[in-house]
C-alpha positions as CSV (number, residue, x, y, z in Angstrom):
1,M,22.9,47.2,54.2
2,N,19.3,47.4,55.1
3,A,17.9,50.9,56.0
4,P,17.0,51.2,59.8
5,I,13.3,50.8,60.5
6,R,11.7,53.0,63.2
7,P,10.4,51.1,66.2
8,R,6.9,52.5,65.6
9,D,6.8,51.2,62.0
10,R,8.3,47.9,63.0
11,D,5.8,47.3,65.8
12,A,2.8,48.3,63.6
13,V,3.8,45.8,61.0
14,I,4.8,42.9,63.2
15,Q,1.8,43.2,65.7
16,S,-0.7,43.4,62.8
17,L,0.8,40.4,60.9
18,R,1.0,38.3,64.1
19,A,-2.7,39.0,64.8
20,G,-3.5,38.0,61.2
21,V,-4.7,41.4,60.2
22,V,-3.3,43.9,57.6
23,P,-1.0,46.7,58.8
24,R,-2.4,50.2,58.2
25,S,1.1,51.5,57.6
26,G,4.4,50.2,56.5
27,Q,3.1,48.0,53.7
28,H,6.0,49.0,51.5
29,L,8.3,47.2,53.9
30,I,6.9,43.8,53.1
31,Q,5.4,44.2,49.6
32,V,6.4,41.4,47.2
33,G,5.2,40.3,43.8
34,R,2.0,41.3,42.0
35,A,3.7,44.1,40.1
36,R,1.3,43.9,37.2
37,E,-1.8,44.1,39.4
38,I,-0.3,47.2,41.2
39,E,0.5,48.9,37.9
40,T,-3.1,48.4,36.8
41,L,-4.5,50.1,39.9
42,V,-1.9,52.9,39.7
43,A,-3.1,53.5,36.1
44,D,-6.7,53.7,37.5
45,I,-5.6,56.2,40.1
46,A,-4.1,58.4,37.3
47,R,-7.3,58.2,35.4
48,I,-9.3,59.3,38.4
49,A,-6.9,62.2,39.0
50,D,-7.4,63.2,35.4
51,G,-11.2,63.6,35.9
52,G,-12.1,60.1,34.8
53,S,-13.6,57.1,36.6
54,A,-12.5,53.6,37.5
55,F,-14.1,50.4,38.8
56,R,-12.3,47.2,39.9
57,V,-13.3,44.0,41.6
58,V,-10.3,42.5,43.3
59,I,-10.8,38.7,43.7
60,G,-8.7,36.4,45.9
61,E,-9.1,33.5,48.3
62,Y,-9.4,34.0,52.1
63,G,-6.0,35.0,53.4
64,A,-4.5,35.5,49.9
65,G,-3.7,39.2,50.5
66,K,-6.8,41.0,49.2
67,T,-7.0,43.4,52.1
68,F,-3.2,44.0,52.0
69,F,-3.5,44.8,48.3
70,L,-6.4,47.2,48.9
71,N,-4.5,49.0,51.6
72,L,-1.5,49.3,49.3
73,V,-3.7,50.8,46.6
74,R,-5.1,53.2,49.3
75,A,-1.6,54.3,50.3
76,V,-0.7,55.0,46.6
77,A,-3.9,56.9,46.1
78,L,-3.1,59.2,49.1
79,E,0.3,59.9,47.7
80,K,-1.3,60.9,44.4
81,K,-3.4,63.5,46.3
82,L,-6.6,61.6,46.1
83,V,-9.1,61.5,49.0
84,V,-9.8,57.9,50.0
85,A,-12.9,56.5,51.8
86,T,-12.8,52.9,52.9
87,A,-15.2,50.5,54.7
88,D,-15.9,46.9,55.2
89,L,-19.4,45.6,54.4
90,N,-21.2,43.6,57.1
91,P,-24.9,42.8,57.8
92,D,-25.5,46.4,58.9
93,R,-23.6,48.0,56.0
94,R,-24.8,47.5,52.4
95,L,-24.8,49.3,49.1
96,H,-28.6,49.2,48.9
97,A,-31.2,48.8,51.7
98,S,-34.4,50.2,53.1
99,G,-33.6,49.9,56.8
100,G,-30.7,52.3,57.1
101,Q,-27.9,49.9,56.3
102,A,-26.8,51.8,53.1
103,R,-26.8,55.1,55.1
104,S,-24.7,53.3,57.7
105,L,-22.2,52.3,55.0
106,Y,-22.0,55.9,53.8
107,A,-21.5,57.2,57.3
108,E,-18.7,54.8,57.9
109,L,-17.1,55.8,54.6
110,M,-17.2,59.5,55.6
111,R,-15.8,58.8,59.1
112,N,-12.9,57.0,57.4
113,L,-12.3,59.7,54.8
114,S,-8.6,60.2,54.5
115,T,-6.0,62.5,52.9
116,R,-2.3,62.4,52.7
117,T,-2.0,64.8,55.7
118,K,-4.7,62.9,57.7
119,P,-4.3,59.2,56.6
120,D,-6.2,57.7,59.6
121,G,-9.6,59.1,58.8
122,G,-11.6,62.0,60.0
123,A,-10.5,64.3,57.2
124,L,-13.9,65.6,56.1
125,A,-13.8,68.9,58.2
126,G,-10.3,69.6,56.9
127,I,-11.4,69.2,53.3
128,V,-14.3,71.5,53.8
129,E,-12.1,74.1,55.5
130,K,-9.5,73.9,52.7
131,F,-12.3,74.6,50.2
132,I,-13.5,77.6,52.2
133,A,-10.0,78.9,52.6
134,T,-9.6,78.8,48.8
135,A,-12.9,80.6,48.3
136,K,-11.8,83.3,50.8
137,T,-8.6,83.8,49.0
138,E,-10.4,84.2,45.6
139,A,-13.0,86.5,47.2
140,K,-10.3,88.8,48.6
141,A,-8.6,89.0,45.2
142,S,-11.8,89.8,43.4
143,S,-13.4,92.0,46.0
144,Q,-16.4,89.8,46.4
145,S,-18.0,88.2,49.4
146,T,-16.8,84.8,50.4
147,E,-20.3,83.3,50.1
148,A,-20.7,84.7,46.6
149,V,-17.5,83.0,45.4
150,L,-18.4,79.9,47.3
151,R,-21.8,79.7,45.5
152,Q,-20.1,80.3,42.1
153,K,-17.7,77.4,42.7
154,L,-20.5,75.1,43.9
155,D,-22.9,76.0,41.1
156,Q,-21.7,73.0,39.0
157,L,-22.8,70.6,41.8
158,T,-26.5,71.7,41.5
159,E,-27.0,69.5,38.5
160,L,-26.6,66.4,40.7
161,V,-29.0,64.8,43.1
162,N,-29.1,66.8,46.4
163,G,-26.7,69.3,44.8
164,Y,-28.6,72.4,46.0
165,D,-28.8,71.2,49.6
166,F,-25.1,70.2,49.4
167,A,-24.2,73.7,48.5
168,D,-26.4,75.1,51.2
169,V,-24.7,72.9,53.8
170,I,-21.2,74.0,52.7
171,A,-22.4,77.7,52.9
172,A,-23.7,77.0,56.4
173,Y,-20.3,75.6,57.5
174,C,-18.7,78.7,56.0
175,R,-21.0,80.9,58.1
176,G,-20.2,78.9,61.2
177,Y,-16.5,79.2,60.3
178,E,-16.7,83.0,60.1
179,E,-19.0,83.5,63.1
180,G,-17.2,81.0,65.3
181,S,-20.3,78.8,65.7
182,E,-19.2,75.3,66.5
183,K,-22.8,74.2,66.5
184,L,-23.4,75.2,62.9
185,K,-20.1,73.6,61.8
186,S,-20.9,70.4,63.6
187,D,-24.4,70.2,62.1
188,A,-23.0,70.7,58.6
189,I,-20.5,67.9,59.1
190,R,-23.2,65.7,60.5
191,W,-25.2,66.2,57.3
192,L,-22.3,65.6,55.1
193,R,-21.6,62.4,57.0
194,G,-25.1,61.2,56.6
195,E,-25.8,61.2,60.3
196,F,-29.2,63.0,60.2
197,A,-32.0,60.4,60.6
198,T,-34.9,62.7,59.6
199,K,-35.5,65.6,57.2
200,T,-37.2,67.5,60.0
201,D,-34.0,67.6,62.1
202,A,-31.9,68.6,59.1
203,R,-34.3,71.4,58.2
204,Q,-34.3,72.8,61.8
205,A,-30.5,72.6,62.0
206,L,-29.5,73.8,58.5
207,G,-32.6,74.9,56.6
208,V,-32.2,72.1,54.0
209,R,-35.0,69.8,52.9
210,S,-33.1,66.6,52.2
211,I,-30.8,64.1,54.0
212,V,-28.6,61.3,52.8
213,D,-30.9,58.3,52.9
214,D,-30.5,54.7,51.7
215,S,-31.6,55.4,48.1
216,E,-29.1,58.3,47.6
217,V,-25.8,56.9,48.9
218,Y,-24.1,56.5,45.5
219,D,-25.4,59.9,44.3
220,Q,-23.9,61.5,47.4
221,L,-20.6,59.8,46.7
222,K,-20.6,61.4,43.2
223,L,-21.3,64.8,44.8
224,M,-18.4,64.3,47.2
225,A,-16.1,63.3,44.4
226,R,-16.9,66.6,42.6
227,F,-16.5,68.5,45.8
228,V,-13.1,67.2,46.8
229,R,-11.8,68.2,43.3
230,L,-13.1,71.7,43.9
231,A,-11.2,71.7,47.2
232,G,-8.0,71.0,45.4
233,F,-7.7,67.2,45.6
234,S,-7.3,64.9,42.6
235,G,-10.5,62.9,43.2
236,L,-12.2,60.3,45.4
237,L,-11.3,56.6,45.7
238,V,-13.9,54.4,47.5
239,G,-12.5,51.1,48.8
240,L,-15.1,48.4,49.9
241,D,-13.9,45.1,51.4
242,E,-15.7,42.0,52.5
243,L,-18.1,42.0,49.6
244,V,-18.8,38.4,50.4
245,N,-21.3,39.7,52.9
246,L,-23.6,40.5,49.9
247,Y,-23.2,36.9,48.7
248,K,-24.3,35.7,52.2
249,L,-27.5,37.6,52.1
250,A,-30.4,35.0,52.4
251,N,-33.0,37.3,50.9
252,T,-32.7,37.0,47.1
253,Q,-34.5,40.4,46.5
254,A,-32.1,42.2,48.8
255,R,-29.1,40.6,47.3
256,N,-30.2,41.5,43.7
257,A,-30.9,45.1,44.8
258,N,-27.3,45.3,45.9
259,Y,-26.0,43.8,42.7
260,E,-28.1,46.2,40.8
261,Q,-26.4,49.1,42.6
262,I,-23.0,47.6,41.7
263,L,-24.2,47.4,38.1
264,R,-25.1,51.1,38.2
265,I,-21.7,52.0,39.5
266,L,-20.0,49.8,36.9
267,N,-22.0,51.3,34.1
268,D,-21.3,54.9,35.2
269,S,-17.6,54.0,35.3
270,L,-17.5,52.4,31.9
271,Q,-19.4,55.2,30.4
272,G,-17.3,57.9,32.1
273,T,-20.2,59.7,33.6
274,A,-18.7,59.7,37.2
275,V,-16.1,62.5,37.4
276,G,-13.0,61.9,39.5
277,L,-14.5,58.8,41.2
278,G,-13.2,55.3,41.5
279,F,-14.3,52.1,43.2
280,V,-12.2,49.2,44.3
281,L,-14.2,46.2,45.7
282,G,-12.7,43.2,47.4
283,G,-14.3,39.8,47.3
284,T,-13.7,36.0,47.2
285,P,-14.0,33.8,44.1
286,E,-17.4,32.5,45.1
287,F,-18.7,36.1,45.5
288,L,-17.9,36.6,41.8
289,L,-18.4,33.2,40.2
290,D,-21.3,31.6,42.0
291,T,-24.2,31.5,39.4
292,R,-26.7,31.1,42.2
293,R,-25.8,33.8,44.7
294,G,-22.7,35.6,43.4
295,L,-22.3,38.4,41.0
296,Y,-22.6,35.9,38.1
297,S,-26.2,35.2,39.3
298,Y,-27.1,38.7,37.9
299,P,-26.9,38.3,34.1
300,A,-26.1,41.9,33.3
301,L,-23.1,41.7,35.7
302,Q,-22.0,38.4,34.4
303,S,-21.7,39.7,30.9
304,R,-19.7,42.7,32.0
305,L,-17.4,40.9,34.4
306,A,-16.8,37.7,32.4
307,Q,-13.2,36.7,32.0
308,N,-11.5,37.3,28.6
309,T,-11.6,33.8,27.0
310,F,-8.3,34.5,25.2
311,A,-6.6,35.1,28.5
312,S,-5.8,31.5,29.3
313,D,-2.7,29.2,29.6
314,G,-0.8,31.8,31.6
315,L,-1.9,34.8,29.5
316,V,-3.4,37.8,31.4
317,D,-5.7,40.7,30.6
318,F,-5.8,43.5,33.2
319,S,-8.0,45.8,31.1
320,G,-11.2,44.3,32.3
321,P,-13.0,45.3,35.6
322,V,-11.9,42.1,37.4
323,V,-8.4,41.8,38.9
324,R,-7.7,38.3,40.0
325,L,-4.9,38.3,42.5
326,S,-2.2,35.8,41.3
327,S,-0.9,33.4,43.9
328,L,2.5,34.2,45.4
329,T,5.2,31.9,44.0
330,P,7.5,30.1,46.4
331,E,10.2,32.5,45.4
332,D,8.0,35.5,46.2
333,F,7.1,34.0,49.5
334,Y,10.8,33.4,50.3
335,V,11.5,37.1,49.7
336,L,8.4,38.0,51.9
337,L,9.8,36.0,54.8
338,Q,13.2,37.6,54.3
339,K,11.5,41.1,54.6
340,I,9.6,40.1,57.7
341,R,12.8,38.9,59.3
342,S,14.4,42.2,58.4
343,V,11.4,44.2,59.9
344,Y,11.5,42.1,63.0
345,A,15.2,43.0,63.4
346,F,14.6,46.8,62.8
347,G,16.4,46.5,59.5
348,D,19.7,45.5,61.2
349,A,21.2,42.4,59.5
350,D,23.3,41.7,62.6
351,K,20.1,41.0,64.6
352,F,18.6,38.5,62.2
353,L,17.2,35.6,64.3
354,V,17.3,33.0,61.5
355,P,19.7,32.7,58.6
356,D,18.5,32.2,55.0
357,Q,18.8,28.5,55.4
358,G,16.4,28.8,58.3
359,I,13.8,30.5,56.1
360,F,14.2,27.8,53.5
361,S,13.8,25.1,56.2
362,F,10.7,26.8,57.6
363,M,9.1,26.8,54.1
364,E,10.0,23.2,53.6
365,H,8.4,22.4,56.9
366,C,5.2,24.3,55.9
367,S,5.1,22.5,52.5
368,K,5.3,19.1,54.2
369,R,2.5,20.1,56.7
370,I,-0.1,21.7,54.4
371,G,1.1,21.6,50.8
372,D,1.2,24.6,48.5
373,T,-1.6,26.3,50.4
374,Y,1.1,27.8,52.6
375,F,2.1,30.4,50.0
376,R,-1.2,30.7,48.1
377,T,-3.0,31.8,51.3
378,P,-0.1,33.0,53.4
379,R,-1.8,34.6,56.4
380,T,-1.5,31.7,58.9
381,T,2.0,30.8,57.7
382,I,3.2,34.4,58.2
383,T,1.7,34.3,61.7
384,A,3.6,31.1,62.5
385,F,6.9,32.5,61.2
386,I,6.5,35.6,63.4
387,N,5.6,33.3,66.4
388,M,8.9,31.4,65.8
389,L,10.9,34.6,65.6
390,A,9.3,35.8,68.9
391,V,10.3,32.6,70.7
392,L,13.9,32.9,69.3
393,D,14.0,36.5,70.4
394,Q,12.8,35.9,73.9
395,N,14.8,32.7,74.5
396,P,18.4,33.5,73.6
397,G,20.4,30.4,72.7
398,T,17.5,28.5,71.3
399,A,18.2,26.8,68.0
400,W,15.8,27.4,65.2
401,Q,16.3,23.9,64.0
402,G,14.7,22.5,67.2
403,L,11.6,24.6,66.8
404,L,10.5,23.5,63.4
405,G,9.3,20.1,64.5
406,G,6.9,21.6,67.0
407,I,5.2,24.3,65.0
408,E,1.6,23.6,64.2
409,I,0.3,25.2,61.0
410,T,-3.3,24.8,59.8
411,V,-5.0,25.7,56.5
412,D,-6.6,29.2,56.6
413,T,-10.2,28.6,55.5
414,G,-11.5,32.1,56.4
415,G,-13.9,30.7,59.0
416,A,-15.2,28.0,56.6
417,A,-15.4,24.4,57.6
418,D,-12.1,22.7,58.2
419,Q,-10.6,21.3,55.0
420,Q,-8.3,18.3,54.6
421,V,-5.3,19.1,52.4
422,D,-3.1,16.5,50.9
423,A,0.5,17.7,51.3
424,D,1.5,15.9,48.2
425,E,-1.3,17.1,46.0
426,G,-0.1,20.0,43.7
427,D,2.9,20.7,45.9
428,E,5.0,23.2,44.0
429,F,7.8,23.4,46.6
430,A,9.9,21.1,44.4
431,S,10.2,23.8,41.8
432,F,11.6,26.4,44.3
433,K,15.1,27.5,43.8
434,M,17.2,29.6,46.3
């Protein structure tokens, strides 16, 4: 007997999948396969919570489930009391720049800052207030002023870049908190989010001499990781998706500057100098492997990210920084479609719109149309399956057998040029067993 699924959770999952995007919640309802990869990232999260650091590059084809995997890792991190900051890279958001693009990425990360109690972003003010509440409690117990206790707790941050100004900004928020000054609190949050464009504005508003600029984004993230631990959280996990946008940069110098920043983050993680901070980056195989424009074009990164030569012929090694998402097997995909059918029916087996044989026939139909691509990059196939369920749902009495001949399914190329796929080439459907 399947557990009932709330309409809100069901709609969030179905609407997202039908649009070809990853649901922000309810991933556990449709998760299948990739147990080893998930275990690896869960171990990374435990290391971050223990004051360590982590760095992973998650590699997968367009539509293979990278973003879904990153969202699943995000949900696990929130449950483990980590603070999570996520953002997608685009032409206006990079790790390194001189025209404000790196600061724009930082601002987006801070806007999307999430905790378990505030999973949809906008958690920065709550984190600061939790830290201040802890300081006020300690001050009351030790008969000291709140600001004195606050300064003592923040003293360890002063060894980092912008550490003194960071402490001053938190103290300014505390003053605004106690005096009821929304303006002072708002200015403090703006500084922490990297939204001040000039040092003059920051000095007039808060009396500090620095701002978060393009060159200090990573240093500011290290500061934030230390701060969230002081506020009572386990650490900070930064999730960056669409790294292929760095690969697409036409300017070689700009691209290499971004890769150099990735190298710096990787070195800090491997050496353990970043406290309570982890990075998970999502990209396509060409972003990693292309020796002309990808990460492998930067020799220092290529040597650190190279695949273990002993991990071949079905052997795996998840101890390195690169996690290659394995393809879903036909059996995994069969279970996935069963779960989607269950979510569509609110978990009620009596409302299933197609039987198990119908799922098998749908997969066979996909296999004949586009070959084994249907389960290797499953996004468009999932959309087609939900479209079929929608027609069956809204047209009672319609036979699923009659629909399969009219469903058009195309290869998901992620916006690349159309590809011709031979349905017989490498077709693994023959190995599938119900």
